[in-house]
C-alpha positions in Angstrom: -24.7 2.0 44.3 -26.1 1.2 40.7 -26.2 5.0 39.9 -22.6 5.4 40.9 -21.5 2.3 38.9 -23.4 3.6 35.8 -21.9 7.0 36.1 -18.4 5.6 36.5 -18.7 3.4 33.4 -20.3 6.2 31.4 -17.6 8.8 32.3 -15.0 6.2 31.5 -16.6 5.8 28.0 -16.6 9.5 27.5 -12.9 9.8 28.5 -12.2 7.0 26.0 -14.2 8.8 23.4 -12.0 12.0 24.0 -8.8 10.0 23.8 -9.8 8.2 20.6 -10.9 11.6 19.1 -7.4 13.1 19.8 -5.7 9.9 18.5 -7.9 10.0 15.3 -6.9 13.6 14.7 -3.2 12.8 15.2 -3.3 9.7 12.9 -5.1 11.7 10.2 -2.5 14.5 10.4 0.3 11.9 10.3 -1.4 10.3 7.2 -1.7 13.7 5.5 1.9 14.6 6.4 3.4 11.3 5.1 1.4 11.3 1.9 2.2 15.0 1.0 5.9 14.4 2.0 6.2 11.2 -0.2 4.5 13.0 -3.1 6.8 16.1 -2.7 9.9 14.0 -2.6 9.1 11.8 -5.5 7.9 14.8 -7.6 11.3 16.5 -7.0 13.0 13.5 -8.6 11.1 14.2 -11.8 10.8 10.5 -12.7 8.5 9.7 -15.6 7.0 6.2 -15.5 8.0 4.2 -18.6 5.9 4.5 -21.7 3.8 1.4 -22.8 6.3 0.6 -25.6 9.2 0.2 -23.1 7.4 -2.5 -21.3 8.8 -5.8 -22.6 7.3 -8.6 -20.4 3.7 -9.4 -19.3 4.8 -8.9 -15.7 6.0 -5.4 -16.6 2.8 -4.6 -18.4 0.6 -5.8 -15.6 2.5 -3.8 -13.0 3.4 -0.6 -15.0 0.9 -0.1 -17.8 -1.6 1.7 -15.5 1.1 4.3 -14.8 2.7 4.6 -18.3 4.0 8.0 -19.0 2.9 9.5 -15.7 5.1 11.4 -13.3 6.0 9.4 -10.3 4.2 10.8 -7.2 3.0 7.8 -5.1 4.5 5.0 -3.1 2.7 2.5 -5.3 4.2 3.9 -8.5 7.6 3.9 -6.8 7.4 0.2 -5.8 6.1 -0.8 -9.3 9.0 1.1 -10.9 11.6 -0.3 -8.6 10.5 -4.0 -8.7 9.3 -4.3 -12.3 11.5 -1.9 -14.3 14.7 -1.1 -12.5 15.2 -4.7 -11.1 14.4 -6.3 -14.5 17.1 -4.1 -16.2 19.6 -4.9 -13.4 18.9 -8.6 -13.7 19.2 -8.5 -17.5 22.5 -6.6 -17.3 24.0 -8.9 -14.7 22.4 -12.2 -15.9 20.6 -12.4 -12.6 23.8 -11.9 -10.5 23.5 -9.6 -7.4 25.7 -6.6 -6.7 27.5 -8.6 -4.2 28.4 -11.3 -6.6 29.5 -8.8 -9.4 31.5 -6.8 -6.8 33.3 -9.9 -5.6 34.2 -10.9 -9.2 35.4 -7.3 -9.9 37.6 -7.3 -6.7 39.1 -10.7 -7.5 39.8 -9.8 -11.1 41.3 -6.4 -10.1 43.9 -8.2 -7.9 45.1 -10.3 -10.8 48.0 -8.4 -12.6 47.4 -10.4 -15.7 43.6 -9.7 -15.9 42.0 -8.7 -19.2 41.7 -4.8 -18.8 38.6 -4.7 -21.1 36.9 -7.4 -19.0 37.9 -5.6 -15.9 36.5 -2.2 -17.2 33.2 -4.0 -18.3 32.8 -5.6 -14.9 33.5 -2.3 -13.1 30.9 -0.6 -15.1 28.4 -3.4 -14.3 29.3 -3.1 -10.7 28.6 0.6 -10.8 25.4 0.1 -12.6 24.2 -2.4 -10.0 25.2 -0.2 -7.2 23.3 2.8 -8.5 20.3 0.6 -9.3 20.2 -0.9 -5.8 20.6 2.6 -4.4 17.6 4.0 -6.4 15.5 0.9 -5.7 16.2 1.3 -1.9 15.1 4.9 -2.0 12.0 4.2 -4.0 11.0 1.3 -1.8 11.5 3.5 1.2 9.0 5.9 -0.4 6.6 3.0 -0.8 7.1 1.9 2.8 6.4 5.4 4.1 3.4 5.7 1.8 2.0 2.5 3.2 2.5 3.7 6.7 0.5 6.8 5.8 -2.3 4.7 4.4 -2.3 2.6 7.6 -2.4 5.7 9.7 -5.4 7.0 7.7 -7.3 3.7 8.3 -6.4 3.7 12.0 -7.6 7.3 12.2 -10.9 6.5 10.7 -11.2 3.6 13.2 -10.4 5.9 16.1 -13.1 8.3 15.0 -15.5 5.5 14.7 -14.6 4.1 18.1 -14.9 7.7 19.6 -18.4 8.0 18.2 -19.4 4.7 19.6 -18.0 5.5 23.1 -19.5 8.8 23.1 -23.0 7.4 22.3 -22.6 4.7 24.8 -21.3 7.0 27.5 -24.3 9.5 26.9 -26.7 6.6 27.1 -25.1 5.4 30.2 -25.4 8.8 31.9 -29.1 8.9 30.9 -29.6 5.5 32.3 -28.0 6.5 35.5 -30.5 9.4 35.9 -33.4 7.0 35.4 -32.0 4.4 37.9 -31.8 7.2 40.5 -35.6 7.7 40.4 -36.4 4.2 41.5 -36.6 3.5 45.2 -34.3 0.7 46.5 -36.1 -2.6 46.9 -36.1 -3.8 50.5 -34.9 -7.3 51.0 -37.4 -9.6 52.7 -36.1 -11.4 55.7 -37.7 -14.8 56.0 -39.6 -15.3 59.2 -38.3 -17.7 61.6 -40.5 -20.4 63.2 
């Protein structure tokens, strides 16, 4: 009975090792695919990170100085550019108003037949700038999100490989133990004598 239990547990461990090995391979492939796809897509945009001289605030310098003048190829670069360069310029241009707020002002002003046309044109241009800025930010932040998923997949793949190795060793040790248990004779139970 003990031998059968040891073998059952050991074979279960070996099956888990095989499953984790396959999962580790798939996760590593997914990580590689995502990383190369993010790099390829960002490289095709041909965005150069801002030079050090273009960074005005300490926050911008802290986030972007390490990438100054480089071509954007990683999700981390995309997030830094989106949050600390594009957003800063959008907020400066709109005096911290959102696209929704500016668009609402533009729509209200455009319905007024007596509206100042120069003000309307200026508001329309700002609306367009914020729309394009939000669109670019969204695309760059998607690249960051996918890059992060690729990194998580890589860590999960490494964890799966480590788990597979542990289950393989434990499964093999369990099978070895099952062979040694088989060599011992069963211990007879002593029945107490009755008086």
